[in-house]
C-alpha positions in Angstrom: -45.1 68.9 -7.2 -48.2 70.3 -9.0 -45.7 71.7 -11.3 -43.8 68.4 -11.5 -47.0 66.9 -12.4 -48.0 68.9 -15.0 -44.5 69.0 -16.7 -44.8 65.5 -16.5 -48.2 65.2 -18.3 -47.2 67.7 -20.7 -44.6 65.5 -21.8 -46.8 62.5 -21.7 -45.7 60.8 -18.8 -48.2 58.9 -17.0 -48.2 56.9 -14.2 -47.4 54.0 -16.8 -43.7 55.5 -17.1 -42.6 53.8 -13.8 -43.7 50.6 -14.8 -42.2 50.7 -17.7 -39.1 52.5 -16.4 -38.9 49.2 -13.9 -39.4 46.4 -16.7 -36.6 48.3 -18.8 -34.3 48.3 -15.9 -35.1 44.8 -15.1 -34.9 43.9 -18.8 -31.2 45.4 -18.8 -30.5 43.1 -15.5 -31.6 39.9 -16.9 -29.6 40.9 -20.6 -26.7 42.2 -18.9 -26.6 38.9 -16.9 -27.6 36.4 -19.9 -26.3 37.6 -22.9 -23.7 40.9 -22.1 -21.1 39.2 -19.7 -20.9 36.0 -21.6 -20.5 38.2 -25.0 -17.8 40.3 -23.2 -16.1 37.0 -21.5 -16.1 35.5 -25.1 -14.7 38.4 -26.2 -12.3 38.9 -24.2 -11.4 35.2 -24.4 -11.1 35.6 -28.5 -8.9 38.6 -27.7 -6.3 36.8 -24.9 -6.5 33.6 -27.3 -5.3 36.0 -30.2 -2.3 37.6 -28.5 -1.8 33.8 -27.4 -1.9 32.9 -30.9 0.8 36.0 -32.0 3.3 35.5 -29.2 3.6 31.5 -30.3 3.2 32.9 -34.2 6.4 35.2 -33.3 8.3 33.0 -31.6 7.6 30.0 -34.3 8.8 32.9 -36.8 12.0 33.7 -34.9 12.7 30.0 -34.5 12.3 29.7 -38.5 14.5 32.8 -39.2 17.5 31.1 -36.7 17.2 27.5 -38.6 16.9 30.1 -42.0 19.5 31.2 -40.6 21.6 28.5 -39.3 20.4 26.3 -42.9 22.7 29.4 -45.0 25.6 29.2 -42.6 25.8 25.2 -43.4 25.2 25.7 -47.1 28.2 28.7 -47.3 30.3 26.1 -45.1 29.6 23.0 -47.2 30.2 25.0 -50.5 33.3 26.0 -49.2 34.3 23.0 -48.6 33.0 21.6 -51.8 35.2 24.0 -53.9 38.8 23.1 -51.6 38.1 19.2 -52.1 37.1 20.1 -56.5 39.9 22.2 -56.1 42.1 19.7 -54.2 41.0 16.9 -57.0 41.6 19.3 -60.4 45.0 19.8 -59.1 45.7 16.4 -58.2 44.7 15.2 -61.6 46.6 17.8 -63.7 49.3 16.2 -61.5 48.7 12.4 -62.2 48.2 14.1 -65.7 51.1 15.5 -66.1 53.0 12.2 -64.6 51.3 9.9 -67.0 52.3 12.9 -70.1 55.8 12.1 -68.7 55.6 8.6 -68.7 54.4 8.7 -72.0 57.0 10.9 -73.4 59.8 8.8 -71.4 57.8 5.4 -73.2 58.1 6.8 -76.6 61.9 7.9 -75.9 62.9 5.0 -75.2 61.0 3.0 -77.8 62.6 5.3 -80.6 65.9 4.7 -79.1 65.3 0.9 -78.8 64.0 1.3 -82.6 66.9 3.0 -83.5 69.3 0.3 -82.2 67.9 -2.3 -83.9 67.3 -0.3 -87.1 71.4 0.4 -86.4 71.8 -3.1 -85.8 69.9 -4.3 -89.1 71.9 -1.6 -91.1 75.1 -3.1 -89.6 73.9 -6.5 -90.6 73.2 -5.7 -94.4 76.5 -3.5 -94.7 78.1 -6.8 -93.8 76.3 -9.2 -95.8 76.6 -6.4 -98.4 80.6 -6.3 -98.0 80.4 -10.6 -98.1 78.3 -10.3 -101.1 79.9 -7.7 -102.8 83.9 -9.8 -102.2 82.1 -12.3 -104.0 80.8 -11.4 -106.3 83.8 -9.4 -107.0 85.8 -12.7 -106.6 83.7 -14.3 -109.2 84.0 -11.1 -111.6 87.2 -11.7 -111.3 87.5 -15.2 -111.9 85.3 -14.9 -115.2 87.6 -11.9 -116.3 91.1 -14.0 -115.9 88.8 -17.4 -116.9 89.2 -19.0 -114.0 
């Protein structure tokens, strides 16, 4: 034991060493209860909250992707439907345009035919009038030539 005391004396350890050891151990025990345990509990709670927030964020991201896919699918369907309606409306418009043009051509032909008939009637009337007038003129000329 003397050897141990001499080694401790050479190291500078005296009777206060044990008091210092007890004080440090007591300080450690108090700090563990007052500081370290609440700090570790708070860190654990933060980690747990972070994990939960990550789970919620991943779930929201998954739902957002699903909503985006649904939206894109609906937009593609709507686009196809709109294109179909546009094509159908265009075909109907072209058909109506053809009908209008055909009706206009038919009306034009009818008006031309009526105008021809009227012109032919007027020409016939003019010929008849000309024939009558020429007969009268011929009679007058004949009367003047014959002296009557």
